[in-house]
C-alpha positions in Angstrom: 52.5 -17.0 10.7 51.5 -14.8 7.7 48.5 -13.1 8.4 45.2 -14.0 6.1 45.4 -11.7 3.3 42.1 -10.2 1.7 41.4 -10.6 -2.4 42.6 -7.2 -3.3 39.9 -4.7 -4.7 39.6 -4.9 -8.5 41.0 -1.8 -10.2 38.4 -1.1 -11.4 34.7 -1.8 -11.2 31.9 -1.7 -13.8 30.4 1.5 -13.1 26.8 0.9 -12.6 25.1 2.1 -9.5 22.2 3.0 -7.8 22.3 5.7 -5.8 19.6 6.0 -3.0 18.8 9.8 -1.7 17.6 9.2 1.8 17.1 13.1 1.9 14.7 12.5 -0.6 12.8 9.8 1.1 12.4 12.2 4.1 11.3 14.8 1.8 8.6 12.6 0.5 7.5 11.1 3.8 7.1 14.7 4.9 4.7 15.6 1.9 2.2 12.9 2.5 2.6 14.3 6.6 1.4 17.7 4.8 -1.3 15.9 2.6 -2.6 13.8 5.5 -2.3 15.8 8.8 -4.9 14.6 11.2 -3.8 10.7 10.1 -0.9 8.5 11.6 1.4 7.4 8.7 2.0 3.3 7.9 5.4 3.3 5.9 5.6 0.5 3.4 8.8 -0.7 3.2 8.8 -4.4 1.9 10.2 -5.5 -1.5 13.6 -4.3 0.2 12.2 -0.6 0.1 10.6 -1.0 -3.2 14.0 -1.9 -4.3 15.9 1.5 -2.6 17.6 -1.2 -0.1 15.6 -1.1 3.2 19.5 -0.5 4.8 19.7 2.8 3.7 16.0 4.2 3.7 15.3 3.1 7.4 17.1 6.6 9.0 14.7 8.4 6.5 11.9 6.8 7.9 12.7 7.7 11.6 9.1 9.9 12.1 6.9 7.3 10.4 4.2 5.7 13.3 4.9 2.3 11.4 6.8 0.3 8.8 4.9 -2.5 6.6 6.4 -5.5 5.6 5.3 -8.4 3.4 7.1 -11.1 4.8 8.5 -12.4 8.0 12.3 -12.4 6.3 11.7 -8.4 5.9 10.7 -8.0 9.3 13.3 -9.4 10.4 15.7 -7.8 8.6 14.0 -4.2 10.1 15.2 -6.1 13.7 18.6 -6.9 12.7 19.1 -2.5 12.0 17.9 -1.9 15.2 14.7 -0.1 14.1 12.6 0.8 17.2 9.4 1.3 15.3 6.3 -0.7 15.0 6.2 -3.7 12.6 3.6 -4.8 10.4 3.2 -7.9 8.4 0.6 -7.0 5.5 -0.3 -10.7 4.9 0.0 -12.0 8.5 1.4 -15.3 8.7 1.3 -18.2 6.3 2.5 -21.2 8.2 1.4 -20.9 12.1 4.9 -21.8 13.0 5.9 -18.5 12.4 3.8 -17.1 15.7 6.5 -17.4 17.2 9.0 -16.0 15.8 6.4 -12.9 15.1 5.8 -13.0 18.6 9.9 -12.3 19.1 10.1 -10.1 16.8 7.5 -8.1 18.0 5.9 -8.3 15.1 1.9 -6.7 14.1 -0.3 -8.7 12.2 -2.9 -8.6 9.4 -5.9 -10.7 9.4 -6.9 -11.9 6.3 -9.0 -14.8 6.7 -10.6 -17.2 9.5 -8.0 -19.8 9.1 -5.9 -17.2 10.4 -7.6 -16.3 13.6 -7.7 -19.8 14.2 -4.2 -20.4 14.7 -3.9 -17.8 16.6 -6.3 -18.9 18.5 -5.0 -22.4 19.0 -1.2 -20.8 19.3 -3.0 -19.9 23.1 -0.5 -17.1 24.3 0.3 -13.5 23.5 1.5 -12.6 20.2 0.8 -9.1 19.8 -1.6 -6.2 21.5 -2.9 -4.5 17.9 -3.8 -6.6 15.2 -5.0 -5.3 11.9 -8.7 -7.6 10.1 -8.5 -6.8 6.9 -11.5 -6.6 5.0 -12.3 -7.5 1.4 -14.4 -4.2 0.3 -14.4 -5.4 -3.6 -10.8 -6.1 -5.0 -11.1 -9.8 -4.6 -7.0 -10.5 -3.3 -7.1 -10.9 0.5 -9.4 -10.2 3.1 -12.3 -11.7 5.2 -15.9 -11.2 3.9 -18.0 -8.3 4.8 -20.5 -10.4 6.4 -17.9 -12.4 8.8 -15.7 -8.9 9.9 -18.2 -8.1 13.2 -17.5 -11.8 14.2 -13.9 -12.1 13.4 -13.5 -8.6 15.0 -14.9 -10.3 18.4 -12.8 -13.4 18.2 -9.7 -11.4 18.0 -10.9 -9.1 20.6 -11.2 -12.3 22.8 -7.3 -14.0 21.9 -5.1 -13.5 24.8 -3.0 -9.8 24.6 -5.1 -8.6 22.5 -5.7 -4.4 23.3 -6.7 -3.3 19.5 -8.1 -4.3 16.6 -7.9 -2.2 13.8 -9.6 -2.2 10.6 -8.5 -2.3 7.6 -9.1 -2.8 3.6 -7.4 -1.9 0.1 -8.4 0.2 -3.0 -8.1 -1.3 -6.4 -8.8 2.1 -8.4 -7.8 4.7 -6.1 -5.5 6.4 -8.7 -8.4 6.9 -10.4 -10.7 9.2 -8.7 -13.9 9.2 -10.5 -13.5 5.3 -10.7 -17.1 3.8 -9.8 -15.2 1.2 -7.8 -14.2 3.2 -5.3 -17.3 4.6 -4.3 -18.8 1.0 -3.8 -15.7 -0.1 -2.0 -16.1 2.6 0.5 -19.8 1.7 0.7 -19.1 -2.2 1.5 -16.4 -1.1 4.4 -18.3 1.3 6.4 -21.6 -1.0 5.9 -19.3 -3.7 7.5 -17.3 -2.1 10.2 -20.3 -0.4 11.4 -20.5 -0.1 15.2 -17.1 -1.9 15.7 -14.4 -0.7 17.6 -10.8 0.1 16.4 -8.9 2.4 14.2 -9.3 2.7 9.8 -7.0 2.5 6.8 -7.9 2.8 3.6 -6.1 5.4 1.9 -3.0 3.8 -0.1 -0.3 6.4 -1.7 -2.9 6.8 -4.3 -6.2 8.1 -2.4 -3.5 9.7 -0.1 -3.3 12.6 -3.0 -6.9 11.9 -4.2 -9.1 11.4 -1.8 -8.6 13.0 1.6 -11.8 12.3 2.7 -11.0 8.5 3.1 -7.5 9.1 5.0 -9.3 8.1 7.9 -7.0 7.3 11.1 -4.3 6.0 8.9 -2.8 6.2 6.0 -0.6 3.4 3.9 2.1 5.3 2.2 4.1 3.2 0.0 5.3 4.3 -3.6 4.9 7.4 -2.7 7.9 7.4 -0.3 10.4 7.2 -3.4 8.9 9.7 -5.1 7.6 8.0 -7.5 3.5 9.3 -8.7 1.1 6.3 -8.3 -1.2 8.3 -11.0 -1.3 6.9 -14.3 0.2 10.3 -15.7 2.6 12.1 -14.9 5.6 12.1 -12.1 6.6 12.3 -8.8 7.4 15.9 -9.2 3.8 17.0 -9.8 3.5 16.1 -6.4 6.0 17.6 -4.6 8.2 14.7 -4.4 11.4 13.9 -4.8 13.1 10.6 -6.6 14.9 8.6 -3.8 16.6 6.6 -6.7 19.3 7.9 -9.1 20.4 4.4 -11.6 23.9 5.5 -13.2 26.1 3.9 -15.6 28.7 5.0 -18.0 29.8 5.3 -21.3 32.1 1.6 -22.7 32.8 2.6 -26.1 31.6 5.7 -28.5 31.4 4.2 -31.9 30.8 5.9 -35.6 28.3 3.8 -37.4 27.3 4.6 -41.2 23.5 5.1 -42.7 22.0 1.9 -42.9 24.0 -0.1 -40.8 21.9 -1.9 -37.9 22.5 -2.0 -34.5 22.5 -4.5 -31.6 20.5 -8.3 -31.5 17.9 -8.5 -33.8 19.2 -5.2 -35.9 16.1 -3.6 -34.7 17.1 -0.6 -35.2 19.0 0.7 -38.6 20.8 4.2 -38.7 18.9 6.5 -40.6 22.6 8.5 -41.4 26.1 8.3 -40.4 25.4 8.5 -36.8 27.4 8.6 -33.8 26.5 5.8 -31.0 27.2 4.9 -27.8 27.6 1.6 -25.8 26.6 2.0 -21.5 27.4 -0.5 -19.0 23.8 -1.7 -18.4 21.8 -4.1 -19.4 18.3 -6.4 -18.2 21.3 -8.6 -16.2 21.1 -5.3 -14.3 17.3 -5.2 -14.5 16.6 -2.7 -17.3 14.3 -4.2 -19.1 14.9 -5.8 -22.4 11.3 -4.7 -23.4 12.1 -1.1 -23.6 11.4 0.7 -26.7 14.2 2.9 -29.7 14.0 6.1 -28.3 13.3 5.5 -24.6 15.2 8.6 -23.4 18.5 8.8 -21.4 21.2 11.3 -20.2 24.6 11.5 -21.3 26.3 14.1 -19.4 23.1 15.7 -18.2 21.9 15.9 -22.5 19.0 13.7 -23.2 19.5 10.9 -25.9 17.6 8.3 -26.5 18.1 4.7 -27.0 19.0 2.9 -30.2 18.6 -0.9 -30.7 17.6 -3.7 -28.4 19.0 -3.8 -24.9 21.1 -7.0 -24.0 22.4 -8.5 -20.7 25.1 -6.1 -20.0 24.7 -3.7 -22.7 22.6 -0.5 -24.2 23.5 1.2 -27.3 22.4 4.7 -27.2 21.8 7.3 -30.3 24.0 10.3 -29.2 23.2 13.0 -31.6 22.0 15.2 -28.4 25.5 15.0 -27.1 28.4 15.1 -30.0 31.1 15.4 -28.1 31.0 12.2 -25.8 33.5 10.1 -24.5 34.4 6.6 -23.0 33.8 7.4 -19.1 31.1 9.8 -19.5 27.9 9.0 -17.2 25.2 7.9 -18.2 21.6 8.6 -16.2 18.6 6.0 -16.9 16.3 7.7 -14.2 16.5 10.2 -11.5 16.0 13.7 -10.8 16.1 15.1 -14.5 14.4 12.0 -15.9 11.5 10.3 -14.2 11.2 7.0 -13.8 8.2 7.3 -14.8 9.2 8.2 -18.2 11.1 5.1 -18.7 8.3 2.5 -17.6 6.2 3.9 -20.4 8.6 3.1 -22.9 8.8 -0.3 -21.2 5.4 -0.9 -21.3 5.1 -1.2 -17.4 4.8 0.5 -14.5 8.0 2.2 -12.4 7.1 0.4 -9.7 8.8 -3.1 -11.5 11.5 -1.2 -12.8 12.9 -0.1 -9.4 12.0 -3.6 -7.9 13.6 -5.5 -10.4 17.1 -4.0 -9.9 19.5 -6.6 -9.4 22.1 -7.7 -7.0 25.1 -6.2 -9.3 24.2 -2.7 -9.5 26.0 -0.8 -6.5 23.9 1.0 -4.5 25.2 4.4 -2.6 23.8 6.8 -0.4 24.1 10.4 -1.6 22.7 13.4 -1.1 19.5 13.9 -3.7 20.8 16.8 -6.3 20.1 20.0 -5.0 19.1 19.2 -1.8 20.7 19.3 2.3 20.4 16.2 3.4 18.9 16.8 7.1 18.7 12.8 7.6 21.0 11.6 10.5 
């Protein structure tokens, strides 16, 4: 009997790759620890580690104190990978039927409205010894009203198996340290939790670097773990962060295009002179945004070039003026160490969070040491 044979791998694959740098993530975690030395660190790994692949990032986060996710499915993925760190559901449980799953997985829970307290009480048996009570201090997204925080805090402490109730809130404008809402939120939070036992968690990624006075017992590190700045301006390097992702493709074609010709869908870009135009294998089908502007920088063989023409599903077109010797197969970097994702995001009229989170499944992922760094991640 002939053995079952797997289909052969294609001789050539589309070389569009997101290279993830665990050593950079470990460096960024150390930077958070240096910036908030008296606080414990909640490492936020929701949305598949902000698009960086949780399985590739977890080894670099071994020194975090808690991992935080948005959904039961994300928590289950972490448990399957065998990570022993505590895992917190940032939104808590939406369906009371998931309380049994949370208990089985050993998850910590956020409570942000009264109905969640009622569901825990109705469940009737221990779920987790530590619960995080979220208070709406002024962002008006999730959180119990400040006026009911003390009552709900007491009710949670009375639930079976609950040993500790921590207190948390989320700042709407932490990336703008002088915004008046910051002071109002802090005052509302402090008034709501006055006299209540439990550790405090207020500082998100921006506040870790902008507002040391509110680090309190815990800081919540999200986008900064991936080397991306949470500020409105600048990039991660300004905070001594290292980018955890380098997104690359390669040239499929190099074309000589005469002056006055239109490039790509809609003919948006018109060649102002005879030009060398490269075609790279990435597009909105890979998560590279269609709305990104002409002139957006990319690197071809390490040299800055610029986007010329509308992004299509599978390809972009590049003005190769800065790289006249480019040839088919040459590497194209969309963002990474030498080209911050923050810069690409500004050209797309969005935030870097969205760019790294929207990469699609057809992009291949690889773990690889960051340029210029010696990996210390085991």
